C-alpha positions as CSV (number, residue, x, y, z in Angstrom):
1,M,-28.9,-10.6,-23.9
2,T,-25.5,-12.4,-25.7
3,N,-23.7,-15.4,-25.5
4,S,-20.3,-16.0,-25.7
5,P,-19.2,-18.8,-27.6
6,G,-18.9,-21.6,-25.9
7,D,-19.6,-20.9,-22.4
8,G,-23.6,-21.0,-22.4
9,Q,-23.6,-18.6,-19.9
10,P,-25.6,-15.5,-20.5
11,Q,-23.6,-12.2,-20.4
12,G,-24.9,-8.7,-19.5
13,P,-24.8,-5.9,-21.2
14,Y,-21.3,-4.3,-20.0
15,P,-18.0,-6.0,-19.7
16,P,-17.1,-7.5,-16.7
17,I,-14.7,-5.2,-14.5
18,S,-11.1,-5.2,-13.6
19,Y,-9.1,-4.2,-11.2
20,A,-5.5,-3.1,-10.8
21,P,-3.8,-5.6,-8.4
22,D,-3.1,-4.2,-4.7
23,H,0.9,-3.2,-4.3
24,P,2.8,-5.5,-2.3
25,K,3.4,-3.5,0.4
26,A,0.7,-1.9,0.7
27,T,-1.1,-3.6,3.3
28,T,2.3,-3.8,4.8
29,S,2.2,0.2,5.3
30,L,-1.1,-0.7,7.0
31,V,-0.1,-3.0,9.5
32,L,3.2,-1.2,10.1
33,G,1.4,2.0,10.8
34,I,-1.5,0.4,12.9
35,V,1.3,-1.1,15.1
36,G,3.4,1.7,15.2
37,L,0.7,4.2,16.6
38,V,-1.3,1.2,19.3
39,V,1.4,-0.8,19.8
40,C,5.0,0.0,19.5
41,G,6.3,3.4,18.6
42,L,9.4,2.7,17.4
43,V,8.1,0.9,14.1
44,A,6.2,4.3,13.3
45,P,8.7,5.6,11.1
46,F,9.2,2.7,9.5
47,A,5.1,2.7,8.3
48,W,6.0,6.2,7.7
49,K,9.0,5.1,4.9
50,V,7.4,1.9,3.4
51,G,3.9,4.4,3.2
52,R,5.3,7.2,1.3
53,D,7.1,4.8,-0.7
54,T,4.3,2.8,-1.5
55,V,2.1,5.4,-2.6
56,R,4.9,7.3,-5.0
57,D,5.4,3.3,-6.6
58,I,1.2,3.4,-7.2
59,D,1.1,6.8,-8.3
60,A,3.9,6.3,-10.9
61,S,2.4,2.8,-11.8
62,Q,-0.3,5.1,-13.8
63,G,-3.2,2.9,-12.5
64,R,-1.4,-0.6,-12.7
65,L,-0.8,-1.3,-9.2
66,G,-3.9,-0.5,-6.3
67,G,-4.0,-0.5,-3.0
68,R,-3.0,3.5,-2.6
69,G,-5.8,3.7,0.3
70,S,-4.3,1.2,2.3
71,A,-0.7,2.6,1.4
72,Q,-1.9,6.4,2.5
73,A,-3.7,5.4,5.6
74,G,-0.5,3.1,6.7
75,Y,1.6,6.7,5.8
76,I,-0.3,8.5,7.9
77,L,-0.4,6.6,10.6
78,G,3.1,6.4,10.4
79,V,3.6,9.9,10.6
80,V,0.8,10.6,13.9
81,G,3.0,7.8,15.1
82,T,6.3,8.7,14.6
83,V,4.9,12.1,16.1
84,L,3.7,11.1,19.2
85,L,6.9,9.2,19.6
86,A,9.0,12.5,19.3
87,L,6.8,14.1,21.8
88,G,7.2,11.1,24.1
89,L,10.8,10.9,23.9
90,L,10.7,14.7,24.5
91,A,8.6,14.4,27.9
92,V,11.0,11.8,29.1
93,V,14.0,13.9,28.7
94,L,12.4,17.0,30.0
95,L,11.2,15.0,33.2
96,V,14.8,13.5,33.1
97,L,16.6,16.9,32.9
98,G,13.4,18.4,35.7
99,L,15.0,15.6,38.1
100,G,18.2,16.2,37.7
101,V,17.7,19.8,38.4
102,I,15.3,19.2,41.5
103,G,17.8,16.6,42.9
104,M,20.8,19.4,42.0
105,S,19.4,21.7,44.1
106,A,18.0,19.8,47.1
107,S,21.5,18.6,47.4
108,S,22.7,21.9,47.6
109,S,20.6,23.4,50.2
């Protein structure tokens, strides 16, 4: 084992590993995705957009930015939440239209 000059601490045979800092919006994307899926579906499209943009930024950084997993998870949760939001809105519209048709047929009889 070799010592670095001046620190007095033994060094291992390998240099220390350094990791790229996470993208500032990686965690934001994940949080928006969770909130959009669990609490408020109206947030899900924002998670989708922020997640997509963040993943693109991380990929374009050529390894200088990390956090791709969090950004990807936020993106996927945003897509799923947006699909569920759209299905819920479609169900409400069909329910309102169905009740309108039932109401019109009952009043005409």
